[in-house]
N, C-alpha and C positions, 0 to 999 in steps of 0.2 A: 731471942729471935734469930732465925737462920738467915744467912746471907742470901741475897737475890740469886736464884739459880741462873737466870739469864746473864746477869752481870758477871758472876764468878766464872761462868762457862767461857767467857771471852779471855780469861787470864790463863796462860800456859807457863808452866815451869819447865825450862829446858836444861837438861843435864848433859854436859859435854865430856865425852870419853871417860866416863866413870870407871874406876878400876875395880872397886869392891861392890859386888851386887847387893851386899847388906846395906850399903848406903842408899841404894835405890829404894829398897824397902822402907828404910827409915824416913826418907824424904816423902814417900807416898803416905806414910802414917802422919807426918807433920802436916801435909797438905789436907788430908781428909779431916783431921781434927778441927780445921779452921774453915771447912766448907769448900775447898778447892778440889778439882778433879782432873784437870788436864795435864798429864805428864808426858813430856817428849824426851826421848833419849837419842843422843848423837854418838854413834859409834861406841857403844859401851863395850868394855873388854869382855864382859859376859852378860848374857841376857838374864833377866830376873829368874832366880832359881829358888831352891828350898830355903836357903839362907835369907834371900830377899823377902820371901813370903813370911818367914818367921819374924823378921824385923818389921814388916808391915803391920803386924798385930791386928789383923782384921781389915786392913786397907788393901787387900790383895786384888780387889776389883779395879783399883787404879793401875795395878801392875798388868792386869789382863787387858786393859784398854789403852795402855801406854803406846804411843807411836814411836817407832824406831826409825832413825834416819841415817843414811850413809854419809851425809855431809852436813855441815853447820847451816849453810844458807837454806837448805830445804826445810829445816826445823823452824825457820823464821817466816816461811811463806805466808803471805797475807797479813803480816803484822804491821800495824801503823806506828807502834812504839816498841822499842827494844831497850831493856835496861840490863847491863851486865854487872854481876856481883864480883867484887875483888877484895881480898884481905889486904892487899898492898896498894899504895898510891903509885901512880906511874910518872915517869920522867916527863912525858908529854902531858901537859895539863889537859884534863878532860872534865866536862860538865859533871859535877859530883853531887850526889844526893845522900842523905841519911835515910834509914829504913822508913821512918814515918812519912817523910816527903815523897819517897819512892812509892809508897802505898797510895798516897793521894793521887799521884800522877797516873799510876796504873789504873786505879778505879775510875778516875775521870775519863781517861781515854778509852777504857773498855766500854763506855756507853756508846761509842761510835764504831768500834771494831775490835779485832783481836790485838792483844798485847802480849809481850813475852818478858819473863824474868829469867836470865841466863846464869846458871851455876857452873863454874869451871871445874877443872880437874882437881882431885884431892891434893896432888903434890905441887902443882904449878899454876893453878887457876886458868885464866883466859890468856891467850896469846894477844900480842898487839894487833894482829890482823883480825882476830875475832872481836876484840874490843872496838875496832874501827867500824864494825857493823852495828854498834850500839849507839843510841842517842845519848844515853847517860850511863855513868858508873855509879853504883850504890856501894857504900862502904859502911861497915858496922864499926863504930868507934870502940876501941878497947885499949888494952895495955900495949903501948908502943913497943915494949920489949918482948911481948909475946902476943902477937895479933892474930895468929893463925887459929881459925875456928873450923871444926868439923863441918863438912858440907851439909849434913843433915841438921846440925844445930843451927847453922845459918839459915837453912830453909825454914826451920820452925820460927825463927825471929821474923823473917819476911812474911810468912803465912799469918802469924799472929798480928803483925801490924796491918795487913790487909783486912783482917777480920775486925780489929779494933777500930780502925779508921772508918770502915763501913758502918759499924754500929753507932759510932759517935756522930757521923755526918751523913746519915741516910738521906738520899735525895740530892747528893752532891752532883753538881753540873759543871762542865767545863765552862770557863768564862767566855772564851772566844766562840764565834759561830762555827758550827760544824763544817769541816772541809774534807774534800775527797783526797786525803793525803796519799801520796804514792806509796804503795806497799814495798816491803823489803826487796822483792824480786825485781821490781821496776827500778829501784834505786841501784841495785847491782848492775843491771843492764846499762844504766847511765854511767856508773863508775868505770865499767869496761870501755865504753865509748870515750869517756873523758881521758882515760889512760892512753888509749890508742891515738887520740887527737894530739895529746901532748908530745907523743913520739913523732907523729906524722908532720907536725908543724916545726919540729926541731926545738921545742921548748925544753924538753927534759931528756935525759939519758935513761933509757929503759933499764940499764943495769944499776942505776943509782937513784931511782925515783921513789923508793919505798916510803921514805919519811915525808916527801912532798905529797904523795897520794894520801897518806894518812891524815895530813893536815887538811887537805881538800875535802876528804870524807867528813872530818870534824866540822868544817865550814857548812857543807850542805846538810849534814845531819842536824846542825843547829837551826838552819833555815827551814828544814822540813817542807820541801816543795810539794805542791799537789800534783795531780796527774797532768793537768794542762801545762803547768810550769815545767814539768819534766820534758814534755814534748817540745816546748819552746827551746829548752836547753839542748835537746838533741839536734834541733834545727840549727842552732848557733854553731854547735860543734861540727855538723856536716858542712856548713858554709866555710868554717875555718879549714876544713880538710879539702876544700876545693870542689865539693860535690854540688855547690850552688853557684850560679853566675849572676852578675849584676844585671844582665839583660833579661833575666827571667821575668821581671815585672812588666816588661814591654812585650815579651814574647814567651808565653807560658810553655811553648814547645821546647824551650831551651832549659827548662827546669830539670834538675837532677832527680835522683830517686828519693822516695819518701824518707825523711831524716829519722823517723821513729822506727826502731827495729821491730820486726814482727814478734809479738809476745809469745807466739807459739813455737818460735825457734830458739835454740840455745845461743847465748852470746858467743861471738867468735873469740879468737885468741886475743889476749891483751893483758896488761898488768892491772890487777884490781887492788893492789895495795895490801 
């Protein structure tokens, strides 16, 4: 039985700064064999070429429709869940999944909106800042003395698990009621606002706040606020910045500007961790 077209169409594989175009073709092949089709490329060293087409072995239609992004955040636009793949465990503890559990989460969340599985660079994987944009880290257990796995081989394992879990548990539903979770771009606007507030209130040194901001990202990624909750948090931050006054409840004319940034405008300068 073929996977649900609608469900698998919500799952994107995101490749970050891929060095070898052949790996892009191999990942496209791995995806297509398991019923996946949405490939996103972030700043690839080379666009898919003849080598990529050859390695795709008939999955060149995925290469033709692959979306190319100039930065990592744009590749996550609209995603309610982001999982980053890494061959190595990080010093900063991160919510960790194995491939089967990762597949179950991606499939369950895909029933409500777009989700992303992120594959890092061949040589160094994902940076800490990129990982900070992920809700979970997925790790393929292997030989601890030789844990490095080719990106296309890793993609095949993840794609297979998605197909296997779907076939085994067709009709999978998320247990909690559906929520209007804040998408990646809304979370990024919040993190910019949070970073600026920490500086404005004197809570943190902008030159030494990277680790603090990554911990705060982990906290809010774990909480996974919805759109209304994000607006509330923006309002709290604006009040902390002095943009609200205590008298505004008695005199609405004293109220400051809308605490929620205009989604149509790019966030201002700030430290996003």
